[in-house]
N, C-alpha and C positions, 0 to 999 in steps of 0.2 A: 289175508292170509287166515280171519279166522274161519273159514271152510273148511282147512285142513282137520280141524278140532271135531267138526263134522263125521267124515273118516274113522268107521271104526277101527279099521286097520292106524293109523296113525295115531288115535286116540291113546289106544295103550302104547305104543313105541313114546308117546309125549309123555303121559301120567308115568313108566317106566324108568323115564329118565329124568325128570321132577321129581322124582322119589328119593333116586339113588346123587344124582347130584346133589339134594339138598341137604342129606347124608355125611357127605363128602366135606359140605361146607360148614357145617356145624363141628363136624370132626378138625378138621383144618387148624379153626382159632381152638381148639381146645384142646391139641396138640402143642401148639405153638404157646398154651398158657400155662400146658405141664412140663415142658421144657425151660420155659422163665424160672420157673421155680427147683427146678433140682438142680444145677449146681451153682457156683458163682460169679460162670463165665455166661448168662444167659444169652448176649447180643450172639457170640459165637455158635449155643446149639440153637438156637433157634436160625439160624439162615442154615447149621446141618440139617435141619428137619426140611425145609422148603428142600434145600438142594436134594434130598433124597426123596421127597415128594417129585421132582420134574427127572431127574436122571432116569428112571427107569424110561423113560418114553424117549428124550433123547437117545443113551445110548443103543435100547433095545429095539426103540419104534421101526425101525427098518426093517429087520427080522420077524417081524411077526406080519409084514405083507401077505409073503409066499403062502403061510399058513388060513390067512383072511382068505386068498382068491382058490383056496383048494380044499376048504373046510365049512360045512352050512356056517353063515353068520351064529345061527342058532347055539352053534357048541363053543362058539368062543364067547358068546354074550351069556348064556348061563352058568357058562363053567367060571369067568371071571368072576361072575359076581356070587357065586360060590366060596371059589378058594378066597375070595374077601370077606366072606361070614368070618371063618376060620380066624383069616390073621389077626380082623380087628380084635375079635373075642380074647384070642390072645396077648392081644398088647395089655389087657385088665392085671393080668397077673407081672406084668414086664411095666408098668408105672413108674420104677422103682429104680429101674436099670439102667440106665441113658444108656450104653452100645443095643441091648438088646432092644428095648425100644425103635432106637437109629432101624435096624436091620429090619421090622417089624415094617416099619413107613416108608421102606424100601422095596419090600415085595409089594406090598398093598400098591404100591404107585407100579408095580410090572405087573399087576393086573388089570389097573385100571388103562394100562398099556396096549395091553388085548386088549380090553371093552373098548375103548373110544378107537379105535382103527377099525374092529368091528361093526361098532353100530357108527359112523361115519361114513362107511361101505355100503351099508344095508338102507343109506336116506332112498337113491333113486329107485328100489325097488318095491323101497314103504310106502315114498311120495305116488308112485306109480305116475297119472296122467298129470298130479297138481302140481305148480311149478316149483323148482327147484329153490329157484330167491326165495317165497314165498315162506319156503320150509325151514332155510336158511335163518330168515329173517326171526321166525317162529320161533323158533329155537334159540338162536343168539337172543334176542330180549328176553326172553324165559331165564335163561341162564346170568343175563345180568341182574336180571329182579332176584334171584336164588342168591348171588351173589353178597346184592345187598342186604337179602332177610334173614342169610344161615348164618353169617358169624351172631348178627344181635339174639337170635335165638339161641346159638350154642351157650354167649355167654349167659343168656338167662338160667339156661340148660344148667350149667354149671355151678351158678350162683343158689338155685335154687332145690339142688340136688346135688351130685357127684359126677367125675370122668367117668367113674367106671358104667354108669347109667347113659354116658351120652354114648358111649362106644356100643353098647346095646341098640340104642338106637339105632346107630348105623351101622353096626350087623341084621338090624329089623329091615332094613331100607334095602339091602341087597337081597335079601331076603322076599321084597315086595318088588321087586325089580326083575327079578331070573321066574319068577311065577305068571308076569305080566308079559317077561316076552316069550316062555313058554308055549305059552298060547295062541303067537301068532305064526300062523300056516307058510307065511312069505320067507320065512328066518330058515324055514325046512331047507330050503329046497339046495342041490350041491353043486356045488359052479361045477362050469362046463371045463374049468380047465386043463390044459395038459395036464398028463403028469411025470413031468420032466423032474428031474433029481433038486433037491431042496437049492442048493448053490447056484446052482443050471437057472433055475426060476428066480432067484434073488437080481442072477445081472441079468437079464433079459426083460426083468420087469423097470429095472433103472435105464435101462437103452432106447427100453420103447417107451415111455413116461418123458424122458426127453429128445426122442423123436418128435412128439409134438408142439406146436411151434407155440402157441401159447402156454404151454405147458413149461417150456425151456425158459421164457418168459415169464412167468410168473414164479421162478428156481429162483433165477437173477436176482428177484423184484423184491421177493423177502428177506435177501440176507443182510443190506441195508436198514431193512423196514424190523427186524427182530433184534436187531442188534440196539437199534435204538427207543424200541420198547422195553426192551431187558433194562436202556440205562435208566428209562422215564419210570417202569416202576419200582427200580429203588430208590430214584431222586423225588417223587413226586410225594410222599408220604414226609419225606425229611423236609422237603422247602414249606409243608402244612406246617407242621410241626416247631421247627428249628431254627429256620429265617422267617415266616411271619408269624409262627410264636400263637397260632389257634389260641382257646381256652379251649375243655371241652366239648363245649356244648356246638361252638362254631368249626372245630375240625368233625363232629360225625355231621353235621349241614355241609359242609365242603364234599367228602366223602358220598353221602345224599349226592348232592348235585353234581357229581362225573358218573356215581352212576343211572342217575336221569338222563344223561348225557348221551352215555352209553346204548342205553335204551332205546333213545331218541333215534340213534345215529342205525342200530339197526333195523328199526320202524319203516326208516324213511327209506334204507337200502332197496326194494325191491321195485317203490315209482323209478328211482334213479336209474335201478340195471333193466330195467325195461326203453327207458329212455334213451342213455348212454351204456351200450351196452359193452361197447369197447374200450371205454373212456372212463367210464370210473374209477377201477382198480387208478391209474394215475393221479385221478381227482381226488381221491380219499387221501390219498399218500399227502398228497399238498396241504390239504386240510388239516389234516393231521401235522405237518411241522410247521403252516400257522400258528394251530392252535400253542403250537410251543412255542415260540416267539410273542405269544400276544402274550407271556410271563413278562418281560420287560415293561411293556407300562403298568402293569395292575401291582408288579412292585412297586413303580417308583408311585403310584397312588396312594397305595398303600389300604384304604376302604376294603372292608370285606365284601361291601358290592362286587368290587371289581377281580376281586379271587373269586369269589362267586361264578361270576361272568368267565372267569379263566377252568374254575373247574369244571363247569357246565361246557363251554368249548374243548377241551381235549379229549372229555371224555363222548362227546359226539365223535371226532375225530377218529379214536382208537376201536368207537362200536362201528361206525361207517365201512372200512376198510374192510371189513373179516366178511363181510356180503358177498363183495366183487370176487375173493381170493375165495370164499367154500364154492361159491359158486361155479368158476371157469373149472376149479378141481372136478370137479362130481359133473359139471358138463359135456369136459373134453375128455375123462379118465375113458379110455376104449373096458369095457365089463370085463373083461379076462384080466384084464391090469388094475382094477377099481382098487383092489386091498392093499395092492405093493405103494399104491400111488398116493394112497392117506398116509401108509402106513412111513413114507420117502416124505412126505409133507410136512407130517409130526413130528418126525425127529429133525430134520431140517431146519422148522421153526423155534422147537426147543429146546434145541443145543447153542442157536445163533439168540437164544431169550439169555439163556445162561452168560452164556458169555456176553452179553449186554449188563447183565447184575454185576457179572463183577468189571467189569470197564466203567462202570457207572460207577461202584463203589469210588474208585482207584480217582478217575477223573474228577469226584464230587471234593475229594479229600486236596488236589492238586490247584482246581480255580475255582471250587464252589458250587455249591447246589445249584445254585441257581444259572449261573455261568454254565456251568455242563447244560442244563436242561435246554437254554437258547442256543446255544451252538449248538447241540443236536441237530434241534428245529430245521437252523441255518443248512446242517450237511443232509439232513432230508429233505430237503427244498433239492439242493445241490444233484443231489442224487438222483432225482426224479425225474428234474432235464435232464439228464445224462444222460440218462437209461431212452429216453422219452425222444433222443434225437437223435440217440443211438439205432431204437427198433422202432420207429414211428410210434405211434397208438398200440394199444393191446393187441396181439391177435386176433385173430374173429377165431370160431371153433371149429375146425376142421368139419368139411362135407359128411353131413348124416348125423351131427353132433347136435346139432341145435333143438 
């Protein structure tokens, strides 16, 4: 996997993504901090900030696809970076205005929707002859590491500096990303897509993606998984803080163990993908479901050691399943549909994650936090069993795609 970093083309891409994602992670925790201090209803505003960050990818994500299939990836990547520089800097004078800040957060999310679609669709070109699972694993493990370090760094910068300084640093990361991506010749290639009208391209993209058996299976499988992931995301922190009542140090350690499990899952993915290429998706979902069921003995025990093992297992399950999902998507998408396929998958995942977040908060209120997590794990296992019995194993790649 690390041999990818010896490839100068991939190294530029990796550095651009690392810098950009680190700036995003720092800013995300900073904006949540700002939201908590702006009004007398911080919980509501924090939720609105999170929704404003996610909503563009869900609502607009699918509509970016046709553009990613007809424009050079360089145009979308650098354009979204430059636009986000302006948007993030505009947040500085807007820090005292709730609705103006939320509008800018939403616009920054629109820029990210364009960036992510083009970034993922470009991976097969950037990786070249290297293994896609290795590239996916390297990126996922890097992203999980950034998600661990970014919030801590953001909190430190706010403590020793100020919110405007953090936002200026984020703007600088987008500039560095744009410069690195602009130096990649492979991104300048103009896709050889048919010049059909935009709405026709959107319709043919949906139809073309769903005609591939493995991608149709993936789309169906992702619905229950992302619902449960959204529910788990909502209730994981609540379980640690309001049920287990962990003090600050133990809570931080639990979060670190969850992040470490996610990194371990991403690193194990390529080897397991080579050994079980058509079964790992289902198996990884089973692992995630079982990890949520493991909350029952952890809660019964009450010892921090049991809680720590549970956090590690849930991190492993949530990190592992992302490897076969991304590998299947990038392996089996026809090149002329890659942008539309990635955009549709992102929209599907984000929308059902948001739905899971909403459902998770309601279910937790009605049944309790722990019961909602354990019940979701059981439902996920049932969904995996039902889909496996209906479709058999995960369909193999179409001829010529391996």
